[in-house]
Kinemage of the C-alpha trace (Angstrom):
@kinemage 1
@onewidth
@group {chain A} dominant
@subgroup {mainchain}
@vectorlist {calphas} color= white
{ca met a 1} P 262.418 175.893 93.509
{ca asn a 2} L 261.265 173.213 91.203
{ca ile a 3} L 259.480 170.325 93.094
{ca gln a 4} L 258.806 167.152 91.249
{ca leu a 5} L 256.986 164.025 92.161
{ca leu a 6} L 259.362 161.010 91.740
{ca arg a 7} L 258.103 157.381 91.129
{ca ile a 8} L 259.772 154.524 92.570
{ca lys a 9} L 262.011 153.878 89.752
{ca ser a 10} L 263.367 157.353 89.834
{ca val a 11} L 263.814 157.012 93.720
{ca ile a 12} L 265.792 153.814 93.281
{ca asn a 13} L 267.992 155.466 90.624
{ca leu a 14} L 268.691 158.553 92.834
{ca thr a 15} L 269.321 156.702 96.050
{ca gly a 16} L 270.952 153.421 94.984
{ca leu a 17} L 268.440 151.560 97.353
{ca ser a 18} L 266.445 148.658 96.425
{ca arg a 19} L 262.608 148.762 96.147
{ca ser a 20} L 262.287 146.578 99.265
{ca thr a 21} L 264.852 148.691 101.034
{ca ile a 22} L 263.046 151.821 100.502
{ca tyr a 23} L 259.768 150.500 101.790
{ca ala a 24} L 261.373 148.933 104.854
{ca met a 25} L 263.103 152.158 105.718
{ca gln a 26} L 259.982 154.094 105.073
{ca ala a 27} L 258.140 151.848 107.460
{ca asn a 28} L 260.567 152.487 110.274
{ca ser a 29} L 260.689 156.308 109.512
{ca thr a 30} L 264.155 156.432 108.354
{ca phe a 31} L 263.206 157.374 104.643
{ca pro a 32} L 260.577 159.978 103.500
{ca lys a 33} L 257.049 158.941 103.329
{ca ser a 34} L 255.430 158.506 99.850
{ca ile a 35} L 252.451 160.556 98.811
{ca ser a 36} L 249.373 159.195 97.258
{ca ile a 37} L 248.934 160.663 93.716
{ca gly a 38} L 246.096 158.373 92.502
{ca ala a 39} L 243.984 155.180 93.354
{ca arg a 40} L 246.969 152.972 92.752
{ca ala a 41} L 249.869 155.425 92.421
{ca ile a 42} L 252.450 156.919 94.912
{ca ala a 43} L 255.393 159.232 94.531
{ca trp a 44} L 257.956 160.938 96.632
{ca ser a 45} L 258.619 164.703 96.798
{ca ser a 46} L 261.885 165.547 95.036
{ca ile a 47} L 262.704 167.958 97.913
{ca asp a 48} L 262.207 165.193 100.458
{ca ile a 49} L 264.612 162.801 98.634
{ca asp a 50} L 267.296 165.534 98.014
{ca glu a 51} L 267.108 166.311 101.695
{ca trp a 52} L 267.362 162.630 102.539
{ca ile a 53} L 270.424 162.320 100.332
{ca asn a 54} L 272.124 165.467 101.742
{ca ser a 55} L 271.577 164.111 105.258
{ca arg a 56} L 273.206 160.840 104.306
{ca ile a 57} L 276.155 162.578 102.785
{ca ala a 58} L 276.498 164.871 105.793
{ca leu a 59} L 276.279 161.885 108.183
{ca asn a 60} L 278.901 160.100 106.258
{ca ser a 61} L 281.092 163.131 106.135
{ca lys a 62} L 280.747 163.646 109.985
{ca ser a 63} L 281.687 160.058 110.806
{ca thr a 64} L 284.759 160.124 108.335
{ca his a 65} L 285.951 163.273 110.020
{ca met a 66} L 285.588 161.856 113.467
{ca gly a 67} L 287.715 158.949 112.463
{ca glu a 68} L 290.492 161.390 111.533
{ca asp a 69} L 290.723 162.654 115.109
{ca leu a 70} L 291.734 159.182 116.324
């Protein structure tokens, strides 16, 4: 398993979320927490971001299938 530390620009590109949305979601615990990698630098684990993306896909897929039952 290849774990990378992703900086904010990469997280924005991968998720499609804005910087402010990422920080707001992180503050209310609906997005993975960042990791301090230096005095003024943070990053996110690529595994955490991948898991978050997959959970959003699964949640969307589940809600889409639920609508088919109606």
